[in-house]
Each structure stands twice: as C-alpha cells, then as structure tokens.
C-alpha positions in Angstrom: 0.0 0.0 0.0 1.3 3.5 -0.7 2.8 4.9 2.3 2.8 7.3 3.9 -0.7 8.6 4.9 -0.4 12.3 4.4 0.5 14.0 1.1 2.7 17.0 0.7 0.4 18.7 -1.9 -3.1 17.6 -1.4 -4.2 17.3 2.2 -7.6 16.3 3.7 -9.5 19.2 5.1 -11.7 18.6 8.1 -15.0 20.1 7.1 -18.0 20.2 9.4 -21.0 18.3 7.9 -24.5 19.4 8.1 -25.5 15.8 8.8 -24.7 16.1 12.5 -21.8 13.9 13.6 -20.1 13.7 10.2 -16.7 15.4 9.5 -17.3 15.5 5.6 -20.4 16.4 3.8 -22.1 13.4 2.1 -22.1 13.3 -1.7 -25.5 13.1 -3.4 -26.7 9.8 -4.6 -26.8 11.0 -8.2 -23.2 12.2 -8.2 -21.9 9.0 -6.4 -23.7 6.9 -9.0 -22.2 8.8 -11.8 -18.7 8.3 -10.3 -19.4 4.6 -9.6 -20.5 3.8 -13.1 -17.3 5.5 -14.5 -15.2 2.9 -12.8 -17.5 -0.2 -12.7 -16.2 -2.7 -15.1 -18.6 -5.7 -14.4 -22.3 -5.9 -15.4 -24.5 -8.7 -14.2 -28.3 -8.9 -14.5 -28.5 -5.2 -15.3 -26.4 -4.2 -12.2 -22.9 -2.7 -12.3 -20.1 -3.7 -10.0 -16.5 -2.7 -9.3 -13.7 -5.3 -9.1 -11.0 -5.0 -6.5 -8.7 -3.4 -9.1 -11.4 -1.0 -10.2 -11.9 0.3 -6.7 -8.3 0.3 -5.3 -6.1 0.9 -8.3 -8.4 2.8 -10.7 -10.7 4.7 -8.5 -8.5 5.3 -5.4 -5.2 5.5 -7.4 -3.3 3.1 -5.0 -1.0 0.3 -6.0 -0.5 1.8 -9.4 2.8 -0.1 -10.0 2.6 -2.9 -12.7 4.0 -5.3 -10.1 1.4 -4.6 -7.6 0.6 -7.0 -4.8 -2.9 -8.4 -5.8 -3.4 -9.9 -2.3 -3.1 -6.5 -0.7 -5.4 -5.0 -3.3 -8.1 -7.6 -2.6 -7.7 -7.0 1.2 -8.2 -3.3 0.8 -11.2 -3.7 -1.5 -12.8 -6.1 1.0 -13.2 -3.1 3.4 -15.9 -1.7 1.1 -17.1 -5.2 -0.1 -19.2 -6.0 3.0 -20.9 -9.0 1.3 -17.2 -10.4 0.9 -18.0 -11.8 -2.6 -15.2 -10.0 -4.4 -17.3 -7.4 -6.1 -18.5 -4.0 -4.9 -22.0 -3.0 -5.7 -23.3 0.6 -5.8 -25.0 0.1 -2.4 -21.7 -1.0 -0.8 -19.8 1.9 -2.6 -22.4 4.4 -1.2 -22.3 2.8 2.2 -18.5 3.0 2.5 -18.7 6.7 1.4 -21.1 7.2 4.4 -18.7 5.4 6.8 -15.9 7.7 5.6 -17.8 10.7 6.9 -18.2 9.4 10.5 -15.9 10.8 13.3 -14.4 7.4 14.0 -13.9 6.5 10.4 -10.3 5.4 10.9 -11.2 2.7 13.3 -14.3 1.6 11.5 -12.2 1.3 8.3 -9.7 -1.0 10.0 -12.4 -2.9 11.7 -14.0 -3.8 8.3 -10.5 -4.9 7.1 -10.4 -7.4 9.9 -14.2 -8.4 9.7 -13.5 -11.0 7.0 -17.0 -12.5 7.2 -18.9 -9.2 7.2 -20.9 -10.2 10.3 -19.8 -7.3 12.5 -17.3 -9.3 14.6 -13.7 -10.2 14.4 -12.7 -13.9 14.9 -9.3 -15.0 16.0 -8.6 -16.7 12.6 -9.5 -13.4 10.8 -7.2 -11.4 13.0 -4.3 -13.8 12.6 -4.8 -13.9 8.8 -4.5 -10.2 8.5 -1.5 -9.8 10.8 0.4 -12.5 9.1 0.1 -10.7 5.8 1.7 -7.4 7.1 5.3 -6.5 6.4 6.0 -6.1 10.1 5.1 -9.7 10.9 7.3 -10.9 8.1 10.3 -9.0 9.8 9.5 -9.5 13.5 6.9 -12.3 13.9 4.4 -11.7 16.7 3.5 -14.6 19.0 -0.2 -15.0 18.1 -0.6 -17.7 20.8 0.6 -15.3 23.5 -1.2 -14.5 26.8 -2.1 -11.0 25.3 -4.0 -12.7 22.4 -5.7 -15.1 24.9 -6.9 -12.2 27.0 -8.8 -10.8 24.1 -10.0 -14.0 22.3 -10.1 -16.4 25.3 -8.0 -19.4 26.2 -9.4 -21.4 23.3 -9.4 -18.3 21.0 -13.3 -18.9 20.3 -14.4 -15.5 21.6 -15.3 -12.9 18.9 -14.5 -9.2 19.2 -17.2 -6.5 18.4 -16.3 -3.1 17.1 -15.7 -1.2 20.3 -13.7 -3.9 21.8 -11.7 -4.2 18.5 -10.7 -0.5 18.8 -9.0 -1.3 22.2 -7.4 -4.4 20.8 -5.9 -2.6 17.9 -4.5 0.1 20.2 -3.1 -2.3 22.7 -1.8 -4.8 20.1 0.5 -2.2 18.7 2.0 -1.4 22.1 2.3 -5.1 22.9 4.1 -5.6 19.5 6.8 -3.2 20.5 7.3 -5.0 23.9 7.5 -8.4 22.2 10.1 -7.1 19.8 12.2 -5.8 22.7 11.9 -9.3 24.3 13.0 -10.9 21.0 16.2 -8.9 21.1 16.9 -9.7 24.8 16.6 -13.5 25.0 18.6 -13.6 28.3 16.0 -11.4 30.0 18.6 -8.8 31.2 16.3 -5.9 30.5 18.8 -4.3 28.1 19.3 -4.3 24.3 22.1 -2.9 22.3 21.8 0.6 20.4 21.7 -1.3 17.1 19.0 -3.5 18.3 17.0 -0.5 19.6 17.3 1.2 16.3 16.2 -2.0 14.4 13.1 -2.5 16.6 12.0 1.1 16.5 12.5 1.4 12.7 10.5 -1.7 12.1 7.8 -1.6 14.7 7.3 2.2 15.0 8.3 3.4 11.6 5.0 5.2 11.2 5.9 7.5 14.1 9.4 8.3 12.8 10.3 11.6 11.1 13.7 12.0 9.4 15.0 13.8 12.5 14.1 11.0 14.9 15.2 8.2 12.6 18.6 9.8 11.9 19.3 10.2 15.6 18.2 6.8 17.1 21.8 5.8 17.8 22.8 9.3 18.9 20.2 9.5 21.7 21.6 6.3 23.3 25.1 7.9 23.4 26.4 4.3 22.8 25.0 2.8 26.0 22.7 -0.2 26.2 19.0 0.7 26.1 17.0 -0.4 29.2 13.4 -1.5 29.0 12.0 1.5 30.8 14.0 3.8 28.4 12.5 1.9 25.4 8.9 2.2 26.8 9.4 5.9 27.5 10.8 6.4 24.0 7.8 4.8 22.3 5.5 6.6 24.7 7.0 9.9 23.8 6.5 9.3 20.1 2.8 8.4 20.8 2.3 11.4 22.9 3.8 14.2 20.9 0.5 15.9 20.4 0.1 16.0 24.2 3.7 17.3 24.5 2.7 20.2 22.1 -0.2 21.1 24.4 2.1 21.2 27.4 4.5 23.4 25.6 1.7 25.8 24.6 0.4 25.7 28.1 4.0 26.6 29.4 4.3 29.5 26.9 0.7 30.7 27.0 0.2 30.0 23.4 3.5 31.5 22.1 5.0 29.1 19.5 8.3 31.0 19.4 9.2 31.1 23.1 12.1 28.9 24.0 11.3 26.6 27.0 13.9 24.8 29.4 13.5 21.3 30.6 12.6 22.4 34.1 9.8 24.7 32.7 8.4 21.9 30.6 8.5 19.5 33.5 6.6 22.0 35.7 4.0 22.4 33.0 3.7 18.6 32.6 2.9 18.0 36.2 -0.8 18.4 35.2 -0.4 15.6 32.7 0.2 12.3 34.5 0.8 10.5 31.3 4.1 12.4 30.6 7.1 11.2 32.8 10.4 13.0 33.6 12.0 10.2 31.6 10.1 11.1 28.5 11.0 14.8 28.9 14.6 13.7 29.2 14.4 11.8 25.9 12.7 14.8 24.3 15.6 17.1 25.1 18.1 14.4 24.0 16.4 14.4 20.6 16.3 18.2 20.3 20.0 18.3 21.7 21.0 16.2 18.7 19.9 19.2 16.5 21.1 22.1 18.6 22.7 22.5 22.0 20.9 25.3 23.4 19.1 23.5 26.2 15.8 24.9 25.2 13.1 23.9 22.8 10.5 25.8 20.6 7.4 24.6 19.0 9.2 24.0 15.7 11.4 21.4 17.4 8.3 19.4 18.4 7.1 19.6 14.8 10.5 18.0 13.7 10.0 15.1 16.0 6.2 14.7 15.8 4.6 12.2 13.4 2.0 13.5 11.0 -1.6 13.0 11.3 -3.7 11.2 8.7 -5.7 14.4 8.4 -4.6 17.9 7.7 -6.0 21.2 6.3 -6.0 21.5 2.6 -4.7 24.3 0.5 -5.3 23.8 -3.1 -2.1 24.8 -4.8 -2.5 25.9 -8.4 1.2 25.6 -8.9 4.1 24.1 -7.0 7.7 24.7 -7.9 10.8 23.4 -6.1 13.6 25.8 -6.9 16.2 24.0 -4.7 16.7 20.6 -3.3 17.6 21.8 0.2 18.3 25.0 2.0 22.0 24.4 1.5 21.6 25.1 -2.2 20.4 28.6 -1.8 22.7 30.8 -3.8 22.6 34.7 -4.2 20.6 34.2 -7.5 18.0 32.0 -5.7 17.7 34.7 -3.0 17.1 37.3 -5.6 14.5 35.2 -7.3 12.8 34.6 -3.9 12.6 38.5 -3.3 11.3 39.0 -6.9 8.6 36.3 -6.3 7.6 38.0 -3.1 7.6 41.5 -4.7 5.3 40.3 -7.5 2.8 38.8 -5.0 3.0 41.7 -2.8 2.2 44.0 -5.7 -0.9 42.1 -6.5 -1.9 41.9 -2.9 -1.3 45.7 -2.4 -3.6 46.5 -5.4 -6.4 44.4 -4.0 -6.1 45.9 -0.6 -6.0 49.4 -1.8 -9.0 49.1 -4.1 -11.2 47.6 -1.4 -10.6 50.6 1.1 -10.1 53.5 -1.4 -13.3 55.3 -0.7 -12.5 55.4 3.0 -9.0 56.7 2.3 -10.6 59.5 0.2 -12.9 60.5 3.1 -9.9 60.5 5.4 -7.9 62.7 3.3 -10.6 65.3 3.0 -11.3 65.3 6.6 -7.7 65.9 7.4 -7.4 68.7 4.9 -10.4 70.5 6.4 -9.1 73.4 8.4 -10.6 75.7 11.0 -9.8 79.4 11.6 -8.8 80.4 8.1 -12.0 81.9 6.7 -15.8 81.7 7.2 -17.7 79.0 5.5 -14.8 76.8 5.0 -16.2 73.9 7.1 -17.6 71.5 4.4 -18.0 68.3 6.4 -19.4 67.7 9.9 -17.9 64.2 10.1 -16.7 61.3 8.1 -20.1 60.1 7.3 -21.2 63.5 6.2 -18.2 63.7 3.9 -19.0 60.3 2.4 -22.6 61.3 1.7 -21.7 64.6 0.2 -19.1 63.1 -2.1 -21.7 60.7 -3.6 -24.3 63.5 -3.8 -22.0 66.0 -5.6 -19.5 63.9 -7.4 -21.3 60.5 -7.8 -20.1 57.1 -6.7 -17.1 57.3 -9.0 -16.1 60.4 -7.0 -15.2 58.0 -4.2 -12.5 56.5 -6.5 -11.0 59.8 -7.7 -7.2 59.3 -7.9 -7.5 55.5 -7.7 -5.4 55.0 -10.9 -2.2 56.6 -9.7 -2.9 54.9 -6.3 -2.8 51.5 -7.9 0.3 52.4 -10.0 2.0 53.3 -6.8 0.6 51.1 -4.2 1.8 48.0 -6.1 5.5 48.7 -5.7 4.9 50.4 -2.3 3.2 47.5 -0.6 5.5 45.0 -2.5 8.7 46.6 -1.3 7.3 46.8 2.2 6.3 43.2 2.4 9.5 42.0 0.7 11.8 44.0 2.9 10.0 42.9 6.0 10.2 39.3 5.0 13.9 39.6 4.0 15.0 41.3 7.2 12.9 38.8 9.4 14.6 35.9 7.4 18.0 37.4 8.4 17.2 37.7 12.0 15.5 34.3 12.4 17.6 31.5 14.0 17.8 27.9 12.9 14.9 27.1 15.4 12.6 29.5 13.5 12.8 32.0 16.5 13.0 35.8 16.1 13.4 38.2 18.9 10.9 41.0 19.4 13.5 43.8 18.8 14.4 42.1 15.5 10.7 42.0 14.4 10.4 45.7 15.2 13.7 46.4 13.3 12.4 44.4 10.3 9.1 46.4 10.4 11.0 49.7 10.6 13.2 48.8 7.7 10.1 48.0 5.7 8.5 51.2 6.5 11.6 53.3 5.6 12.0 51.5 2.3 8.5 52.1 1.1 8.8 56.0 1.4 10.7 55.9 -1.9 7.3 54.9 -3.5 4.9 56.2 -1.0 5.7 59.9 -1.0 5.3 60.5 -4.8 2.2 58.3 -4.6 0.7 60.1 -1.6 1.3 63.7 -2.8 -0.4 63.0 -6.3 -3.2 61.0 -4.7 -4.0 63.8 -2.2 -4.1 66.6 -4.6 -6.4 64.5 -6.8 -8.6 63.7 -3.8 -9.1 67.4 -2.6 -9.4 68.6 -6.2 -13.1 67.6 -6.1 -13.8 70.0 -3.1 -13.4 73.0 -5.4 -16.8 73.5 -7.1 -16.6 74.2 -10.8 -12.9 73.9 -10.7 -10.9 72.6 -13.7 -10.5 68.8 -13.8 -7.1 67.8 -12.4 -5.2 64.9 -13.8 -2.4 62.9 -12.4 0.2 63.7 -15.1 -0.4 67.4 -14.7 0.2 67.1 -10.9 3.5 65.3 -11.6 4.5 68.0 -14.1 3.7 70.8 -11.7 5.7 69.2 -8.8 8.7 68.0 -10.6 11.1 65.3 -9.2 12.0 67.0 -6.0 8.4 68.3 -5.5 7.2 64.6 -5.5 9.2 64.2 -2.3 7.7 67.2 -0.5 6.8 66.0 3.0 9.1 63.0 2.8 10.3 63.5 6.4 6.7 63.4 7.7 6.1 60.4 5.5 9.0 58.7 7.2 7.8 59.9 10.6 4.5 58.1 9.8 5.6 54.9 7.9 8.6 53.8 10.0 6.6 53.6 13.3 3.6 52.4 11.5 5.4 49.3 10.1 7.5 48.9 13.3 4.2 48.4 15.2 2.1 46.6 12.6 4.2 43.7 11.5 5.1 42.4 14.9 1.6 43.0 16.1 0.4 41.0 13.0 2.8 38.1 13.5 1.8 37.6 17.1 -1.9 38.1 16.6 -1.8 35.6 13.8 0.0 33.2 16.1 -2.7 33.5 18.8 -5.4 32.8 16.2 -3.7 29.7 14.8 -5.2 26.4 15.6 -3.5 23.8 17.9 -1.5 22.6 14.8 -0.3 26.1 14.0 -2.6 26.4 11.0 -4.3 29.7 10.1 -7.6 29.8 8.3 -7.8 32.8 5.8 -10.5 34.4 8.1 -7.9 34.4 11.0 -5.3 36.0 8.7 -7.9 38.7 7.8 -8.7 39.3 11.5 -5.1 39.4 12.5 -4.2 41.9 9.8 -7.1 44.1 10.7 -6.5 44.0 14.5 -2.8 44.8 14.1 -3.7 47.7 11.9 -5.8 49.6 14.8 -2.9 50.5 17.1 -0.5 51.0 14.2 -2.8 53.3 12.2 -4.2 55.3 15.2 -0.8 56.0 17.0 0.9 57.6 13.9 -2.2 59.7 12.9 -0.3 63.0 14.0 2.4 62.3 11.5 -0.2 61.6 8.8 -1.9 64.9 9.5 1.3 66.8 9.2 2.2 64.9 5.9 -1.2 65.7 4.5 -0.9 69.4 5.3 2.6 69.7 3.7 1.6 67.8 0.6 -1.7 69.5 -0.3 -1.9 72.8 -2.2 -3.0 75.6 0.3 -5.9 77.6 -1.1 -6.1 81.4 -0.7 -6.4 82.4 2.9 -5.1 79.1 4.2 -1.9 78.6 6.4 1.1 77.4 4.5 3.9 75.3 6.1 7.6 75.1 5.3 8.3 71.9 7.0 7.5 69.3 9.7 8.4 71.4 12.7 6.7 74.5 11.2 3.6 72.6 10.5 3.6 71.1 14.0 3.8 74.5 15.6 1.2 76.3 13.5 -1.4 73.5 13.7 -0.9 73.4 17.6 -1.2 77.2 17.7 -4.2 77.7 15.4 -6.2 74.5 15.9 -5.0 72.9 19.1 -3.8 69.4 19.9 -7.1 67.8 18.7 -6.3 68.7 15.2 -3.4 66.2 15.1 -6.0 63.4 15.5 -8.3 64.5 12.8 -9.4 61.6 10.6 -8.2 59.1 13.2 -11.3 57.0 12.8 -11.2 57.2 9.1 -7.6 56.3 9.0 -8.2 53.2 11.2 -11.1 52.1 9.2 -9.0 52.5 6.0 -5.7 51.2 7.2 -7.0 48.4 9.3 -9.1 46.6 6.7 -6.7 47.5 3.9 -3.8 45.8 5.6 -6.0 42.9 6.6 -7.0 42.4 2.9 -3.5 42.9 1.7 -1.8 40.4 4.1 -4.5 37.7 3.6 -4.2 38.1 -0.1 -0.3 38.0 0.1 -0.3 34.9 2.2 -3.0 33.1 0.2 -1.2 33.9 -3.1 2.0 32.2 -1.6 -0.2 29.2 -0.7 -1.7 28.9 -4.2 1.4 29.6 -6.1 3.9 27.8 -4.0 7.6 28.1 -4.8 10.1 26.5 -2.4 13.3 28.5 -2.5 14.6 26.7 0.5 13.9 29.7 2.8 11.1 30.5 5.1 7.4 30.4 4.3 4.5 32.3 6.0 3.7 30.6 9.2 0.3 29.0 9.5 0.0 28.4 5.7 -0.1 24.6 6.4 0.0 22.3 9.4 3.7 22.6 9.9 5.0 19.1 10.0 8.0 17.5 8.3 7.7 14.9 5.7 7.6 11.4 7.2 9.5 8.4 6.0 8.7 6.8 2.7 6.2 9.5 1.9 4.4 9.1 -1.4 2.7 12.1 -3.0 -1.1 11.5 -3.3 -3.0 13.0 -6.0 -6.5 14.4 -5.2 -8.9 13.1 -7.8 -12.0 15.2 -8.7 -13.9 11.9 -8.6 -13.2 11.7 -4.8 -16.4 13.4 -3.7 -18.1 13.4 -0.3 -16.5 11.0 2.1 -14.2 9.7 -0.6 -12.1 12.8 -0.1 -11.0 11.1 3.1 -10.6 7.6 1.5 -6.9 7.7 0.6 -5.7 9.4 3.8 -7.8 7.0 5.9 -6.6 3.9 4.1 -3.1 5.0 4.5 -3.8 5.9 8.1 -4.5 2.2 8.8 -0.8 1.8 8.0 0.5 5.0 9.6 -1.5 4.9 12.9 -1.6 1.1 13.5 1.6 0.0 11.7 -0.4 -2.4 9.6 1.7 -2.0 6.4 0.5 -4.4 3.6 3.0 -5.4 0.9 3.0 -3.1 -2.1 4.7 -5.3 -4.6 4.2 -8.8 -5.7 2.8 -10.7 -8.7 0.2 -8.6 -10.5 -2.7 -10.6 -11.5 -6.1 -9.7 -13.1 -9.0 -11.6 -11.8 -12.6 -11.4 -12.5 -15.1 -12.5 -9.9 -18.7 -12.9 -10.5 -21.6 -12.6 -8.1 -22.7 -15.8 -6.6 -25.6 -17.2 -8.4 -25.3 -14.8 -11.3 
C-alpha cells in the first residue's frame, strides 16, 4: 500500500458536515452513482459492480505499479465489499462513502478490514490472517498464541470481538508488539538491548511514528549505551504522545510558539499531565539536543519530532515549484528570485487591498485637509459620514474613487517593497529554530516602513491633490500627469520627512503585532484559516494606524496645495507649531477614525491576499514560508505524494488518507509489490 498517509500537496481538510456527527459532507446519490459507473467494469443482470482493481487501483489510485501485490489490493477492496463476494455494488460503494464521513472512520475502516466474514465481529482466525500478511510480521513475527491474544480471544480463541472492543485491541496490540520485539532482542532477559537492536526495533515496529530527524538520531540519543526496557517504553510513549507534548508546551508558553522553553519549565507544565514522565521529557531534550545544544526547545522542534496526522488542512495549490533541493543550495541568485517572487505577489496583494478601502481613504484625506480658523464658510463636512454622503451627492459614486489609478500604480511597488523587505529582514534575524526576537521584528518592520517611502511619497502627494480637487466647485479637472509635471522630481518628495515619521513607526508596530496576533489565532497545529489571517491583519492595523495619525496629518498638510487664505507650512516642525497654535492638539488626531477604518481593513485584505497567493502559487526557494500556511510538520519516512482526484467526492475525499492511516496509525503495512494478476469475480448465483 502507498505509504505514507499524508501527502505534501493535497491534504484532507476537516469540514464540518450538516448531517450532524459527520466530518465530511455526504455526496449526493446521483453524483456518487455517476462516479461509480465511471469505474465499474462488471455488469450482471443489469447491475454494475467494481472489481478490487477497479476500486483500489483505478478509483482510489493506490497500488499503481505494474508489479502490484494483488493480495493486498483484494484485502483493501474487502473493506468496502461488506458482502465479501469479491465485487463492490453501488449500495456498498455508497455505504462506504457514508462510513468515511463518520468521526471514527479510521477505526471503522480498520475494523472492516479485519471483519472478513462481514458479520460485524472479528474472529481470531481473521485477526491472525491479516496480521500475518503485514510487512512487520514478516520481519518480526508476533506470537499469536501469547497470553495477550488469549486475554482478548479467550483461552481457546473462540471469543469474537465486536467493534468497540476491537478499537482497544488494535491500540493495545501495537504497544504489545513493541514490547515483544524488545523481548526478542533480549533472549537472556537482562532488561537491556544494544543501540543497534534498539534502532532496528524502532524502525520496524514504530516506523509510522518516525520523522527523518528521529530516525537519523536513534543511535545518537543512546550515546552508545545499552538501552533499558524503561527507556525503550518511555521512548515509544513519547512518540505516541507528541500531540500532548505540544499542548504542554503551549500551556507553558501561554500559546506562544516561538518562546524557548527549558527542561525544568516543561517539567513544571507537565505536572498536570500524569501520562508524561520525567524520563520522556529527558528523551525529548536528548532528541532536540542532537539538533542544537541550546538546552531549550521551541514549537518547531516538536514539529520536527512529531509524526504527522492522517488528516490535515487543505490548501489547493495551483502551482508548485521546487527551486532548490535543500536550504544548503540557496545561492545569491535564488535569494534574488525569492525576493522577486515576493515582490510580485506583494504588488498584487497591495492593489487588491487598496481598491477595497479606497473610498475610506478619500474621506480620510478630505477630513484631514479640512481646516478651522482660516475663513468663514470653509467647514464643508461635519464628520466622516457626512463627507461620504456629500461626495456621492455632488460627485457621484465614482467620486469615491477619484485618484485610484495613480494609487494603484504606486501602491503595487509600495506594498510590495514593504512586504518584501519585512520578510527579507525577518529571515536574516530568524535563527535555525525559527525564533526571532521582538526587537528584530520591530527592526524588520521599521526597515520595511523606511524602504516604502521611496514609492509612498510621490504616490501620496499625487493622490492627495487629486482627492481634494473635487472639493473646489466648478474647478478645472485635475489629472495625475499634470500634478506630476507641476511638482517635478523634487516636489514629489515634499513632506518625505513626515512620511518617514509616519511609515517607519507604523510598520514597526504593525508587522510584529500581526505576527503575534496571527500566532494567537492559529489552531492547535499552527494552521491559520484565511479568516484568521484577515482578522489578525485588521486587528494589528488598529494601534499602528491610530498611533501615527499626528504624523499623517502633518504629511497631508505639507503635501496639499493651500488655497487662498489658508496657512502654509515650510516643514515638519513649522507645521507642528502652526497646527498646535491655530487649531489645538485635537487637530493632530483629525481623521483618526477614518484612518483606522481605512488602514486596518486594507492591511488585513493585503496580508491575507499576500499569504493566500503564496499558498496557491507555492515556490520552495529553500527559505522560510508564511507561518500557518499549512499544518507545519516534516515529511515522514517513505512518503508518497497522493493526487487528489475530482472523482473523490463526499466521504471519498478522506478515503486515501484514511486507508493510508491504517498503516500509519496502526503500523499495519501491507506489501505493495508482488505478482500482479487480473482476476474477474462474479456474483454468486449470477
């Protein structure tokens, strides 16, 4: 059977079903029948049937090698073939689809594999038959006449096991297998085995729990000493309980996935979990110590050790490119290409974000440019809502988008350079464990804010003059090119100091706030749903946008053309003094609400678009990727990429991961290769 259970590209998404307890939404009968008929190759008495090969090889896409093991194919097909006659009817096909939608589908699928007679119970002979066909039994035979087996099937092995009892048997059997394997390597009963025997047992019995990091360091963690039975049990228990270890870590760090934790801190947090022993914690730090000698662990270390789940969140990738084989292959050219890739996606994301909130930005600009104390009758808008209504009344809906074109022409490189520089600087400050200090996050954001001013200032001054042009009744229509010609090159950078004063602290606040808010919103596996990305981006924009409003007001006053009778300003300090003297401190906070309502959703939309584009158009440059884009887990051993077929509808979206999960969770690996045969079975009595 194709191992391992979780693909690197198409990953099962847990979707709540409207049917109640189901995890996947059932497919309609008509669509299921259409799919079924597409693969059913046998027709008897007007009914269609699937053969074992139709179901496993053609429909599910498993065992596609020419030298497939036909015995394994028949065993897997028998899970859906409840009548056990070698053919799968539509009723059986539909029933299995429903089973795949249940919360305990993995155990039910395994149960139907062992239920060879299809009567809802497992007999000793059936259990033995399946176990003896597994690859593990061929390498380390299990004593099927042991006291463990007799406790479940009785002294004479005549007792049958129902479904709920079977679930416990399957769980306990796998742990018993590990202990029996240890005993086979310790015939003298000393309680110790050699490091090589330890490696051999773990690789064969627990291979479904091994990530490359663990497998490569099995000898290293023993430090050349013999392995005791308690150490062996603690090691296997640790691998089984890695998800619990993650919860303990998050409890110790209050949800922070980047905070380093010492052994003592983790031991203290583990006191509430009686399943985790100090010996298991010791082994955990031995494993991480093989990677780095810091004496501390972070969440990413646990991901490197933790085995994958058979279910993960799905992100449909429209493209997937692997630019380098490993991070060690990252050349200067690859890093330039990575920045260009980010710049391109950042441009698209920035354009989307700017378009969504542009009407709010126009209202904000007009409110900030509205002055008091210059001459009578100048107050045009009572508040932001009044401004919004008057723009539509006098200029039409399109008036809300006055100046959008130059905004889009400028916002693309502006947002792109900001996002690219922030990612670039964060990458440089992030250590091998994926940890970045808070001051480094602030520095990365500040660098991003400073870099964008090259594009921001010309963009802002042209945009602002176009936005306020509509306030002059009967005035000549102002165009972007005429504004650029009037200003000249140096004029485009008028107010650049105020722009720096606004953009540097904004980004220094925004990006760290976004990263930490996003982390808080991630699920227990570190995955961020797009809605949590949007929320994180919007929330982070509130303090960032509001706190730099005074600088934004000053920049607006410097960049707008003062009309007759209005105060003019020669620079940042001159504007600060005159605004304070003529309008008071409250003037510095004009348009705060509009700025927050514009910047907060704009950056929320921009960041969620930027990250989703990186998920959809995935390119592996050997560097970092946005956190939360997938459930962050390393590839497991012998992973085979699984293709998601459009014919896998309803519960069948879970079929391949679940069938592989029988191997990965329970270690029941069936032989993949053997003599490929084509057999045709007919319905009894047909």
